[in-house]
N, C-alpha and C positions, 0 to 999 in steps of 0.2 A: 504494500500500500504506500509506503514511503517513497518507493521508486517512482510511482505514478505522480506523486506530489512533486518530487524533485524534477522529473521531466517537464511537468507543467510549469514550474517556476523558471526553467531554462527556456522553454518554448514560447512563453508569453511575450517576452521582449523581442524575440526574433520575429514573431508574427506581427507585432505592432510596428516593427521597423519596416517590414515589407508593405504594410497597409493593403492587404489583398482585397480585391472585389470578389474573387472566387477562390475557394479553398478546396483542395482534394485531401481527404483523409483515407489512407489505404492501410489496412491492417488494424488489428484489435488494439494494440498499444497506442497507435496514433489516434484512434477514435476515442479511447478513454482518456488520453492525455490532453486532448483538445476539445472535449465535449462542451466546455463552457464558452467557446469562441463562437459568437452568434453574429458578428458584424459582417461576415462574408457569406456568400452563397456557398453552402457546403455540398460537395460531391463525396460519396462514400464508396469505396471498393473494399470488398472483403476477400480473405484468402479462400481458396487457392488462387494465386495470381496467374494470369495468362495474357498473352498478347491481344487476344480477342477483346479483353476488357477495355483496351485503349482505342479501339476502332471508332466508336461513336463519341469519344470524350472530346469536349471542346478545349480551347486554350484556357489554361488555368494560371492564375497569378502565383499561387503557392501550393506546392504538393508536400504533404508530410506523410512519409512512407515508413512502415515498420514491418518486420518479419519477412521481408523479401529475400534478404541474404541467408536466412535460415530455412525457408520453405522451398525455394527453387534451386535447381542446380546452378552453378556459378555462371555458365554461359548464357542460360536463359534469363537469369536475373540481370546480367549485364546488358542483354538485348532489351529487356523490359525498361530498365533505367535509362538506357541510351535513347530509346524511343520517347520516353517521357520527357527527357531533357531536350531532345531535338525538335519534337513536334508539339508538345503539349504544355510544358511548364517553364516559366522564366526563373522561378526559384524553387529549389527542392531541398527538403530536410529529410535525411535518412536516419532512422533509429535502428541500430544494428546490435543484436546481442553478441557479445564477444565470443563466447564458446560455440554458439550455433554457427556463426559466420566462419569461425576457424575450421569447424568440421566440414564446411562446404569448400574450404580452400581460399577464403577471402583474406587478403593482406592489405596493408595501407596503400601499397602501390596500385591496387585495383581501383580503389576509390579515387586516388589521384588521377588515374588514367581516365576516369569519367569526368574530370574537372572539378572534383569535390575537395573541400577542406575539412579537416577534423575540427569541430567546434567545441566539443565537451566530452567528458567521460563521467557518466553517472552510474555508480555501482558497477553492474556488469553490462552496461550499454555504452556504445559509442554513438555520438551524434555527428553526422557529416552534413555539409551544406553545399549547395551549388547556387551561384548567383550569376546571372548572365552579365550584369553590369561589371562585376569584378573578375570575370572568368579569365580574360586575357587583357593584360595591361598594354597600353600603347608604348611601343619601344621607340627610343630616341633615334635609332639608326634606320628605322623603317619609314623613309621619306625620300622624295626625289633628289634632295641635296646630296645624298650618298650614292644613289643609283644611277642617275642620269646627269652626267657632267658634260654638257656640249662644248665647253672650252677645250677639252682634251680629245675630241672625237678623232681628228686626223694626226695627232701628235704622237701617240704611243700605240705600239702593237706588240703583242707578246708572242 
């Protein structure tokens, strides 16, 4: 019971920061942790997860997902999260049980490969988040000043 309370206290500021108009709750832990959030239009997905659940799903401002790393094989869970990230949600929070995810072969690198950051550890749960605005920072070298230099077009050949 205290785990749910701890998750709720961590999730509340994250939800308020996103200010979602639509909210997806997927998995029992996500549903129980965010059951008091009524400002956004909620969509609910229950386990077992499948790609078919995402077919008719509209674009969501924030998705809070739990139990996906424990219930699905790793490749299917990565496909599910990748589709959610690419087509349906701008912000994602994944609640992952440490022992269950490790049994499926999940490591920190797998979450990082999906563009997620570890936000918190609550008892035996890890919280990871994906935010489209901070996913890829603009790099200083990625501009025309470094790539197209017309002053040197006919001067140098290698």
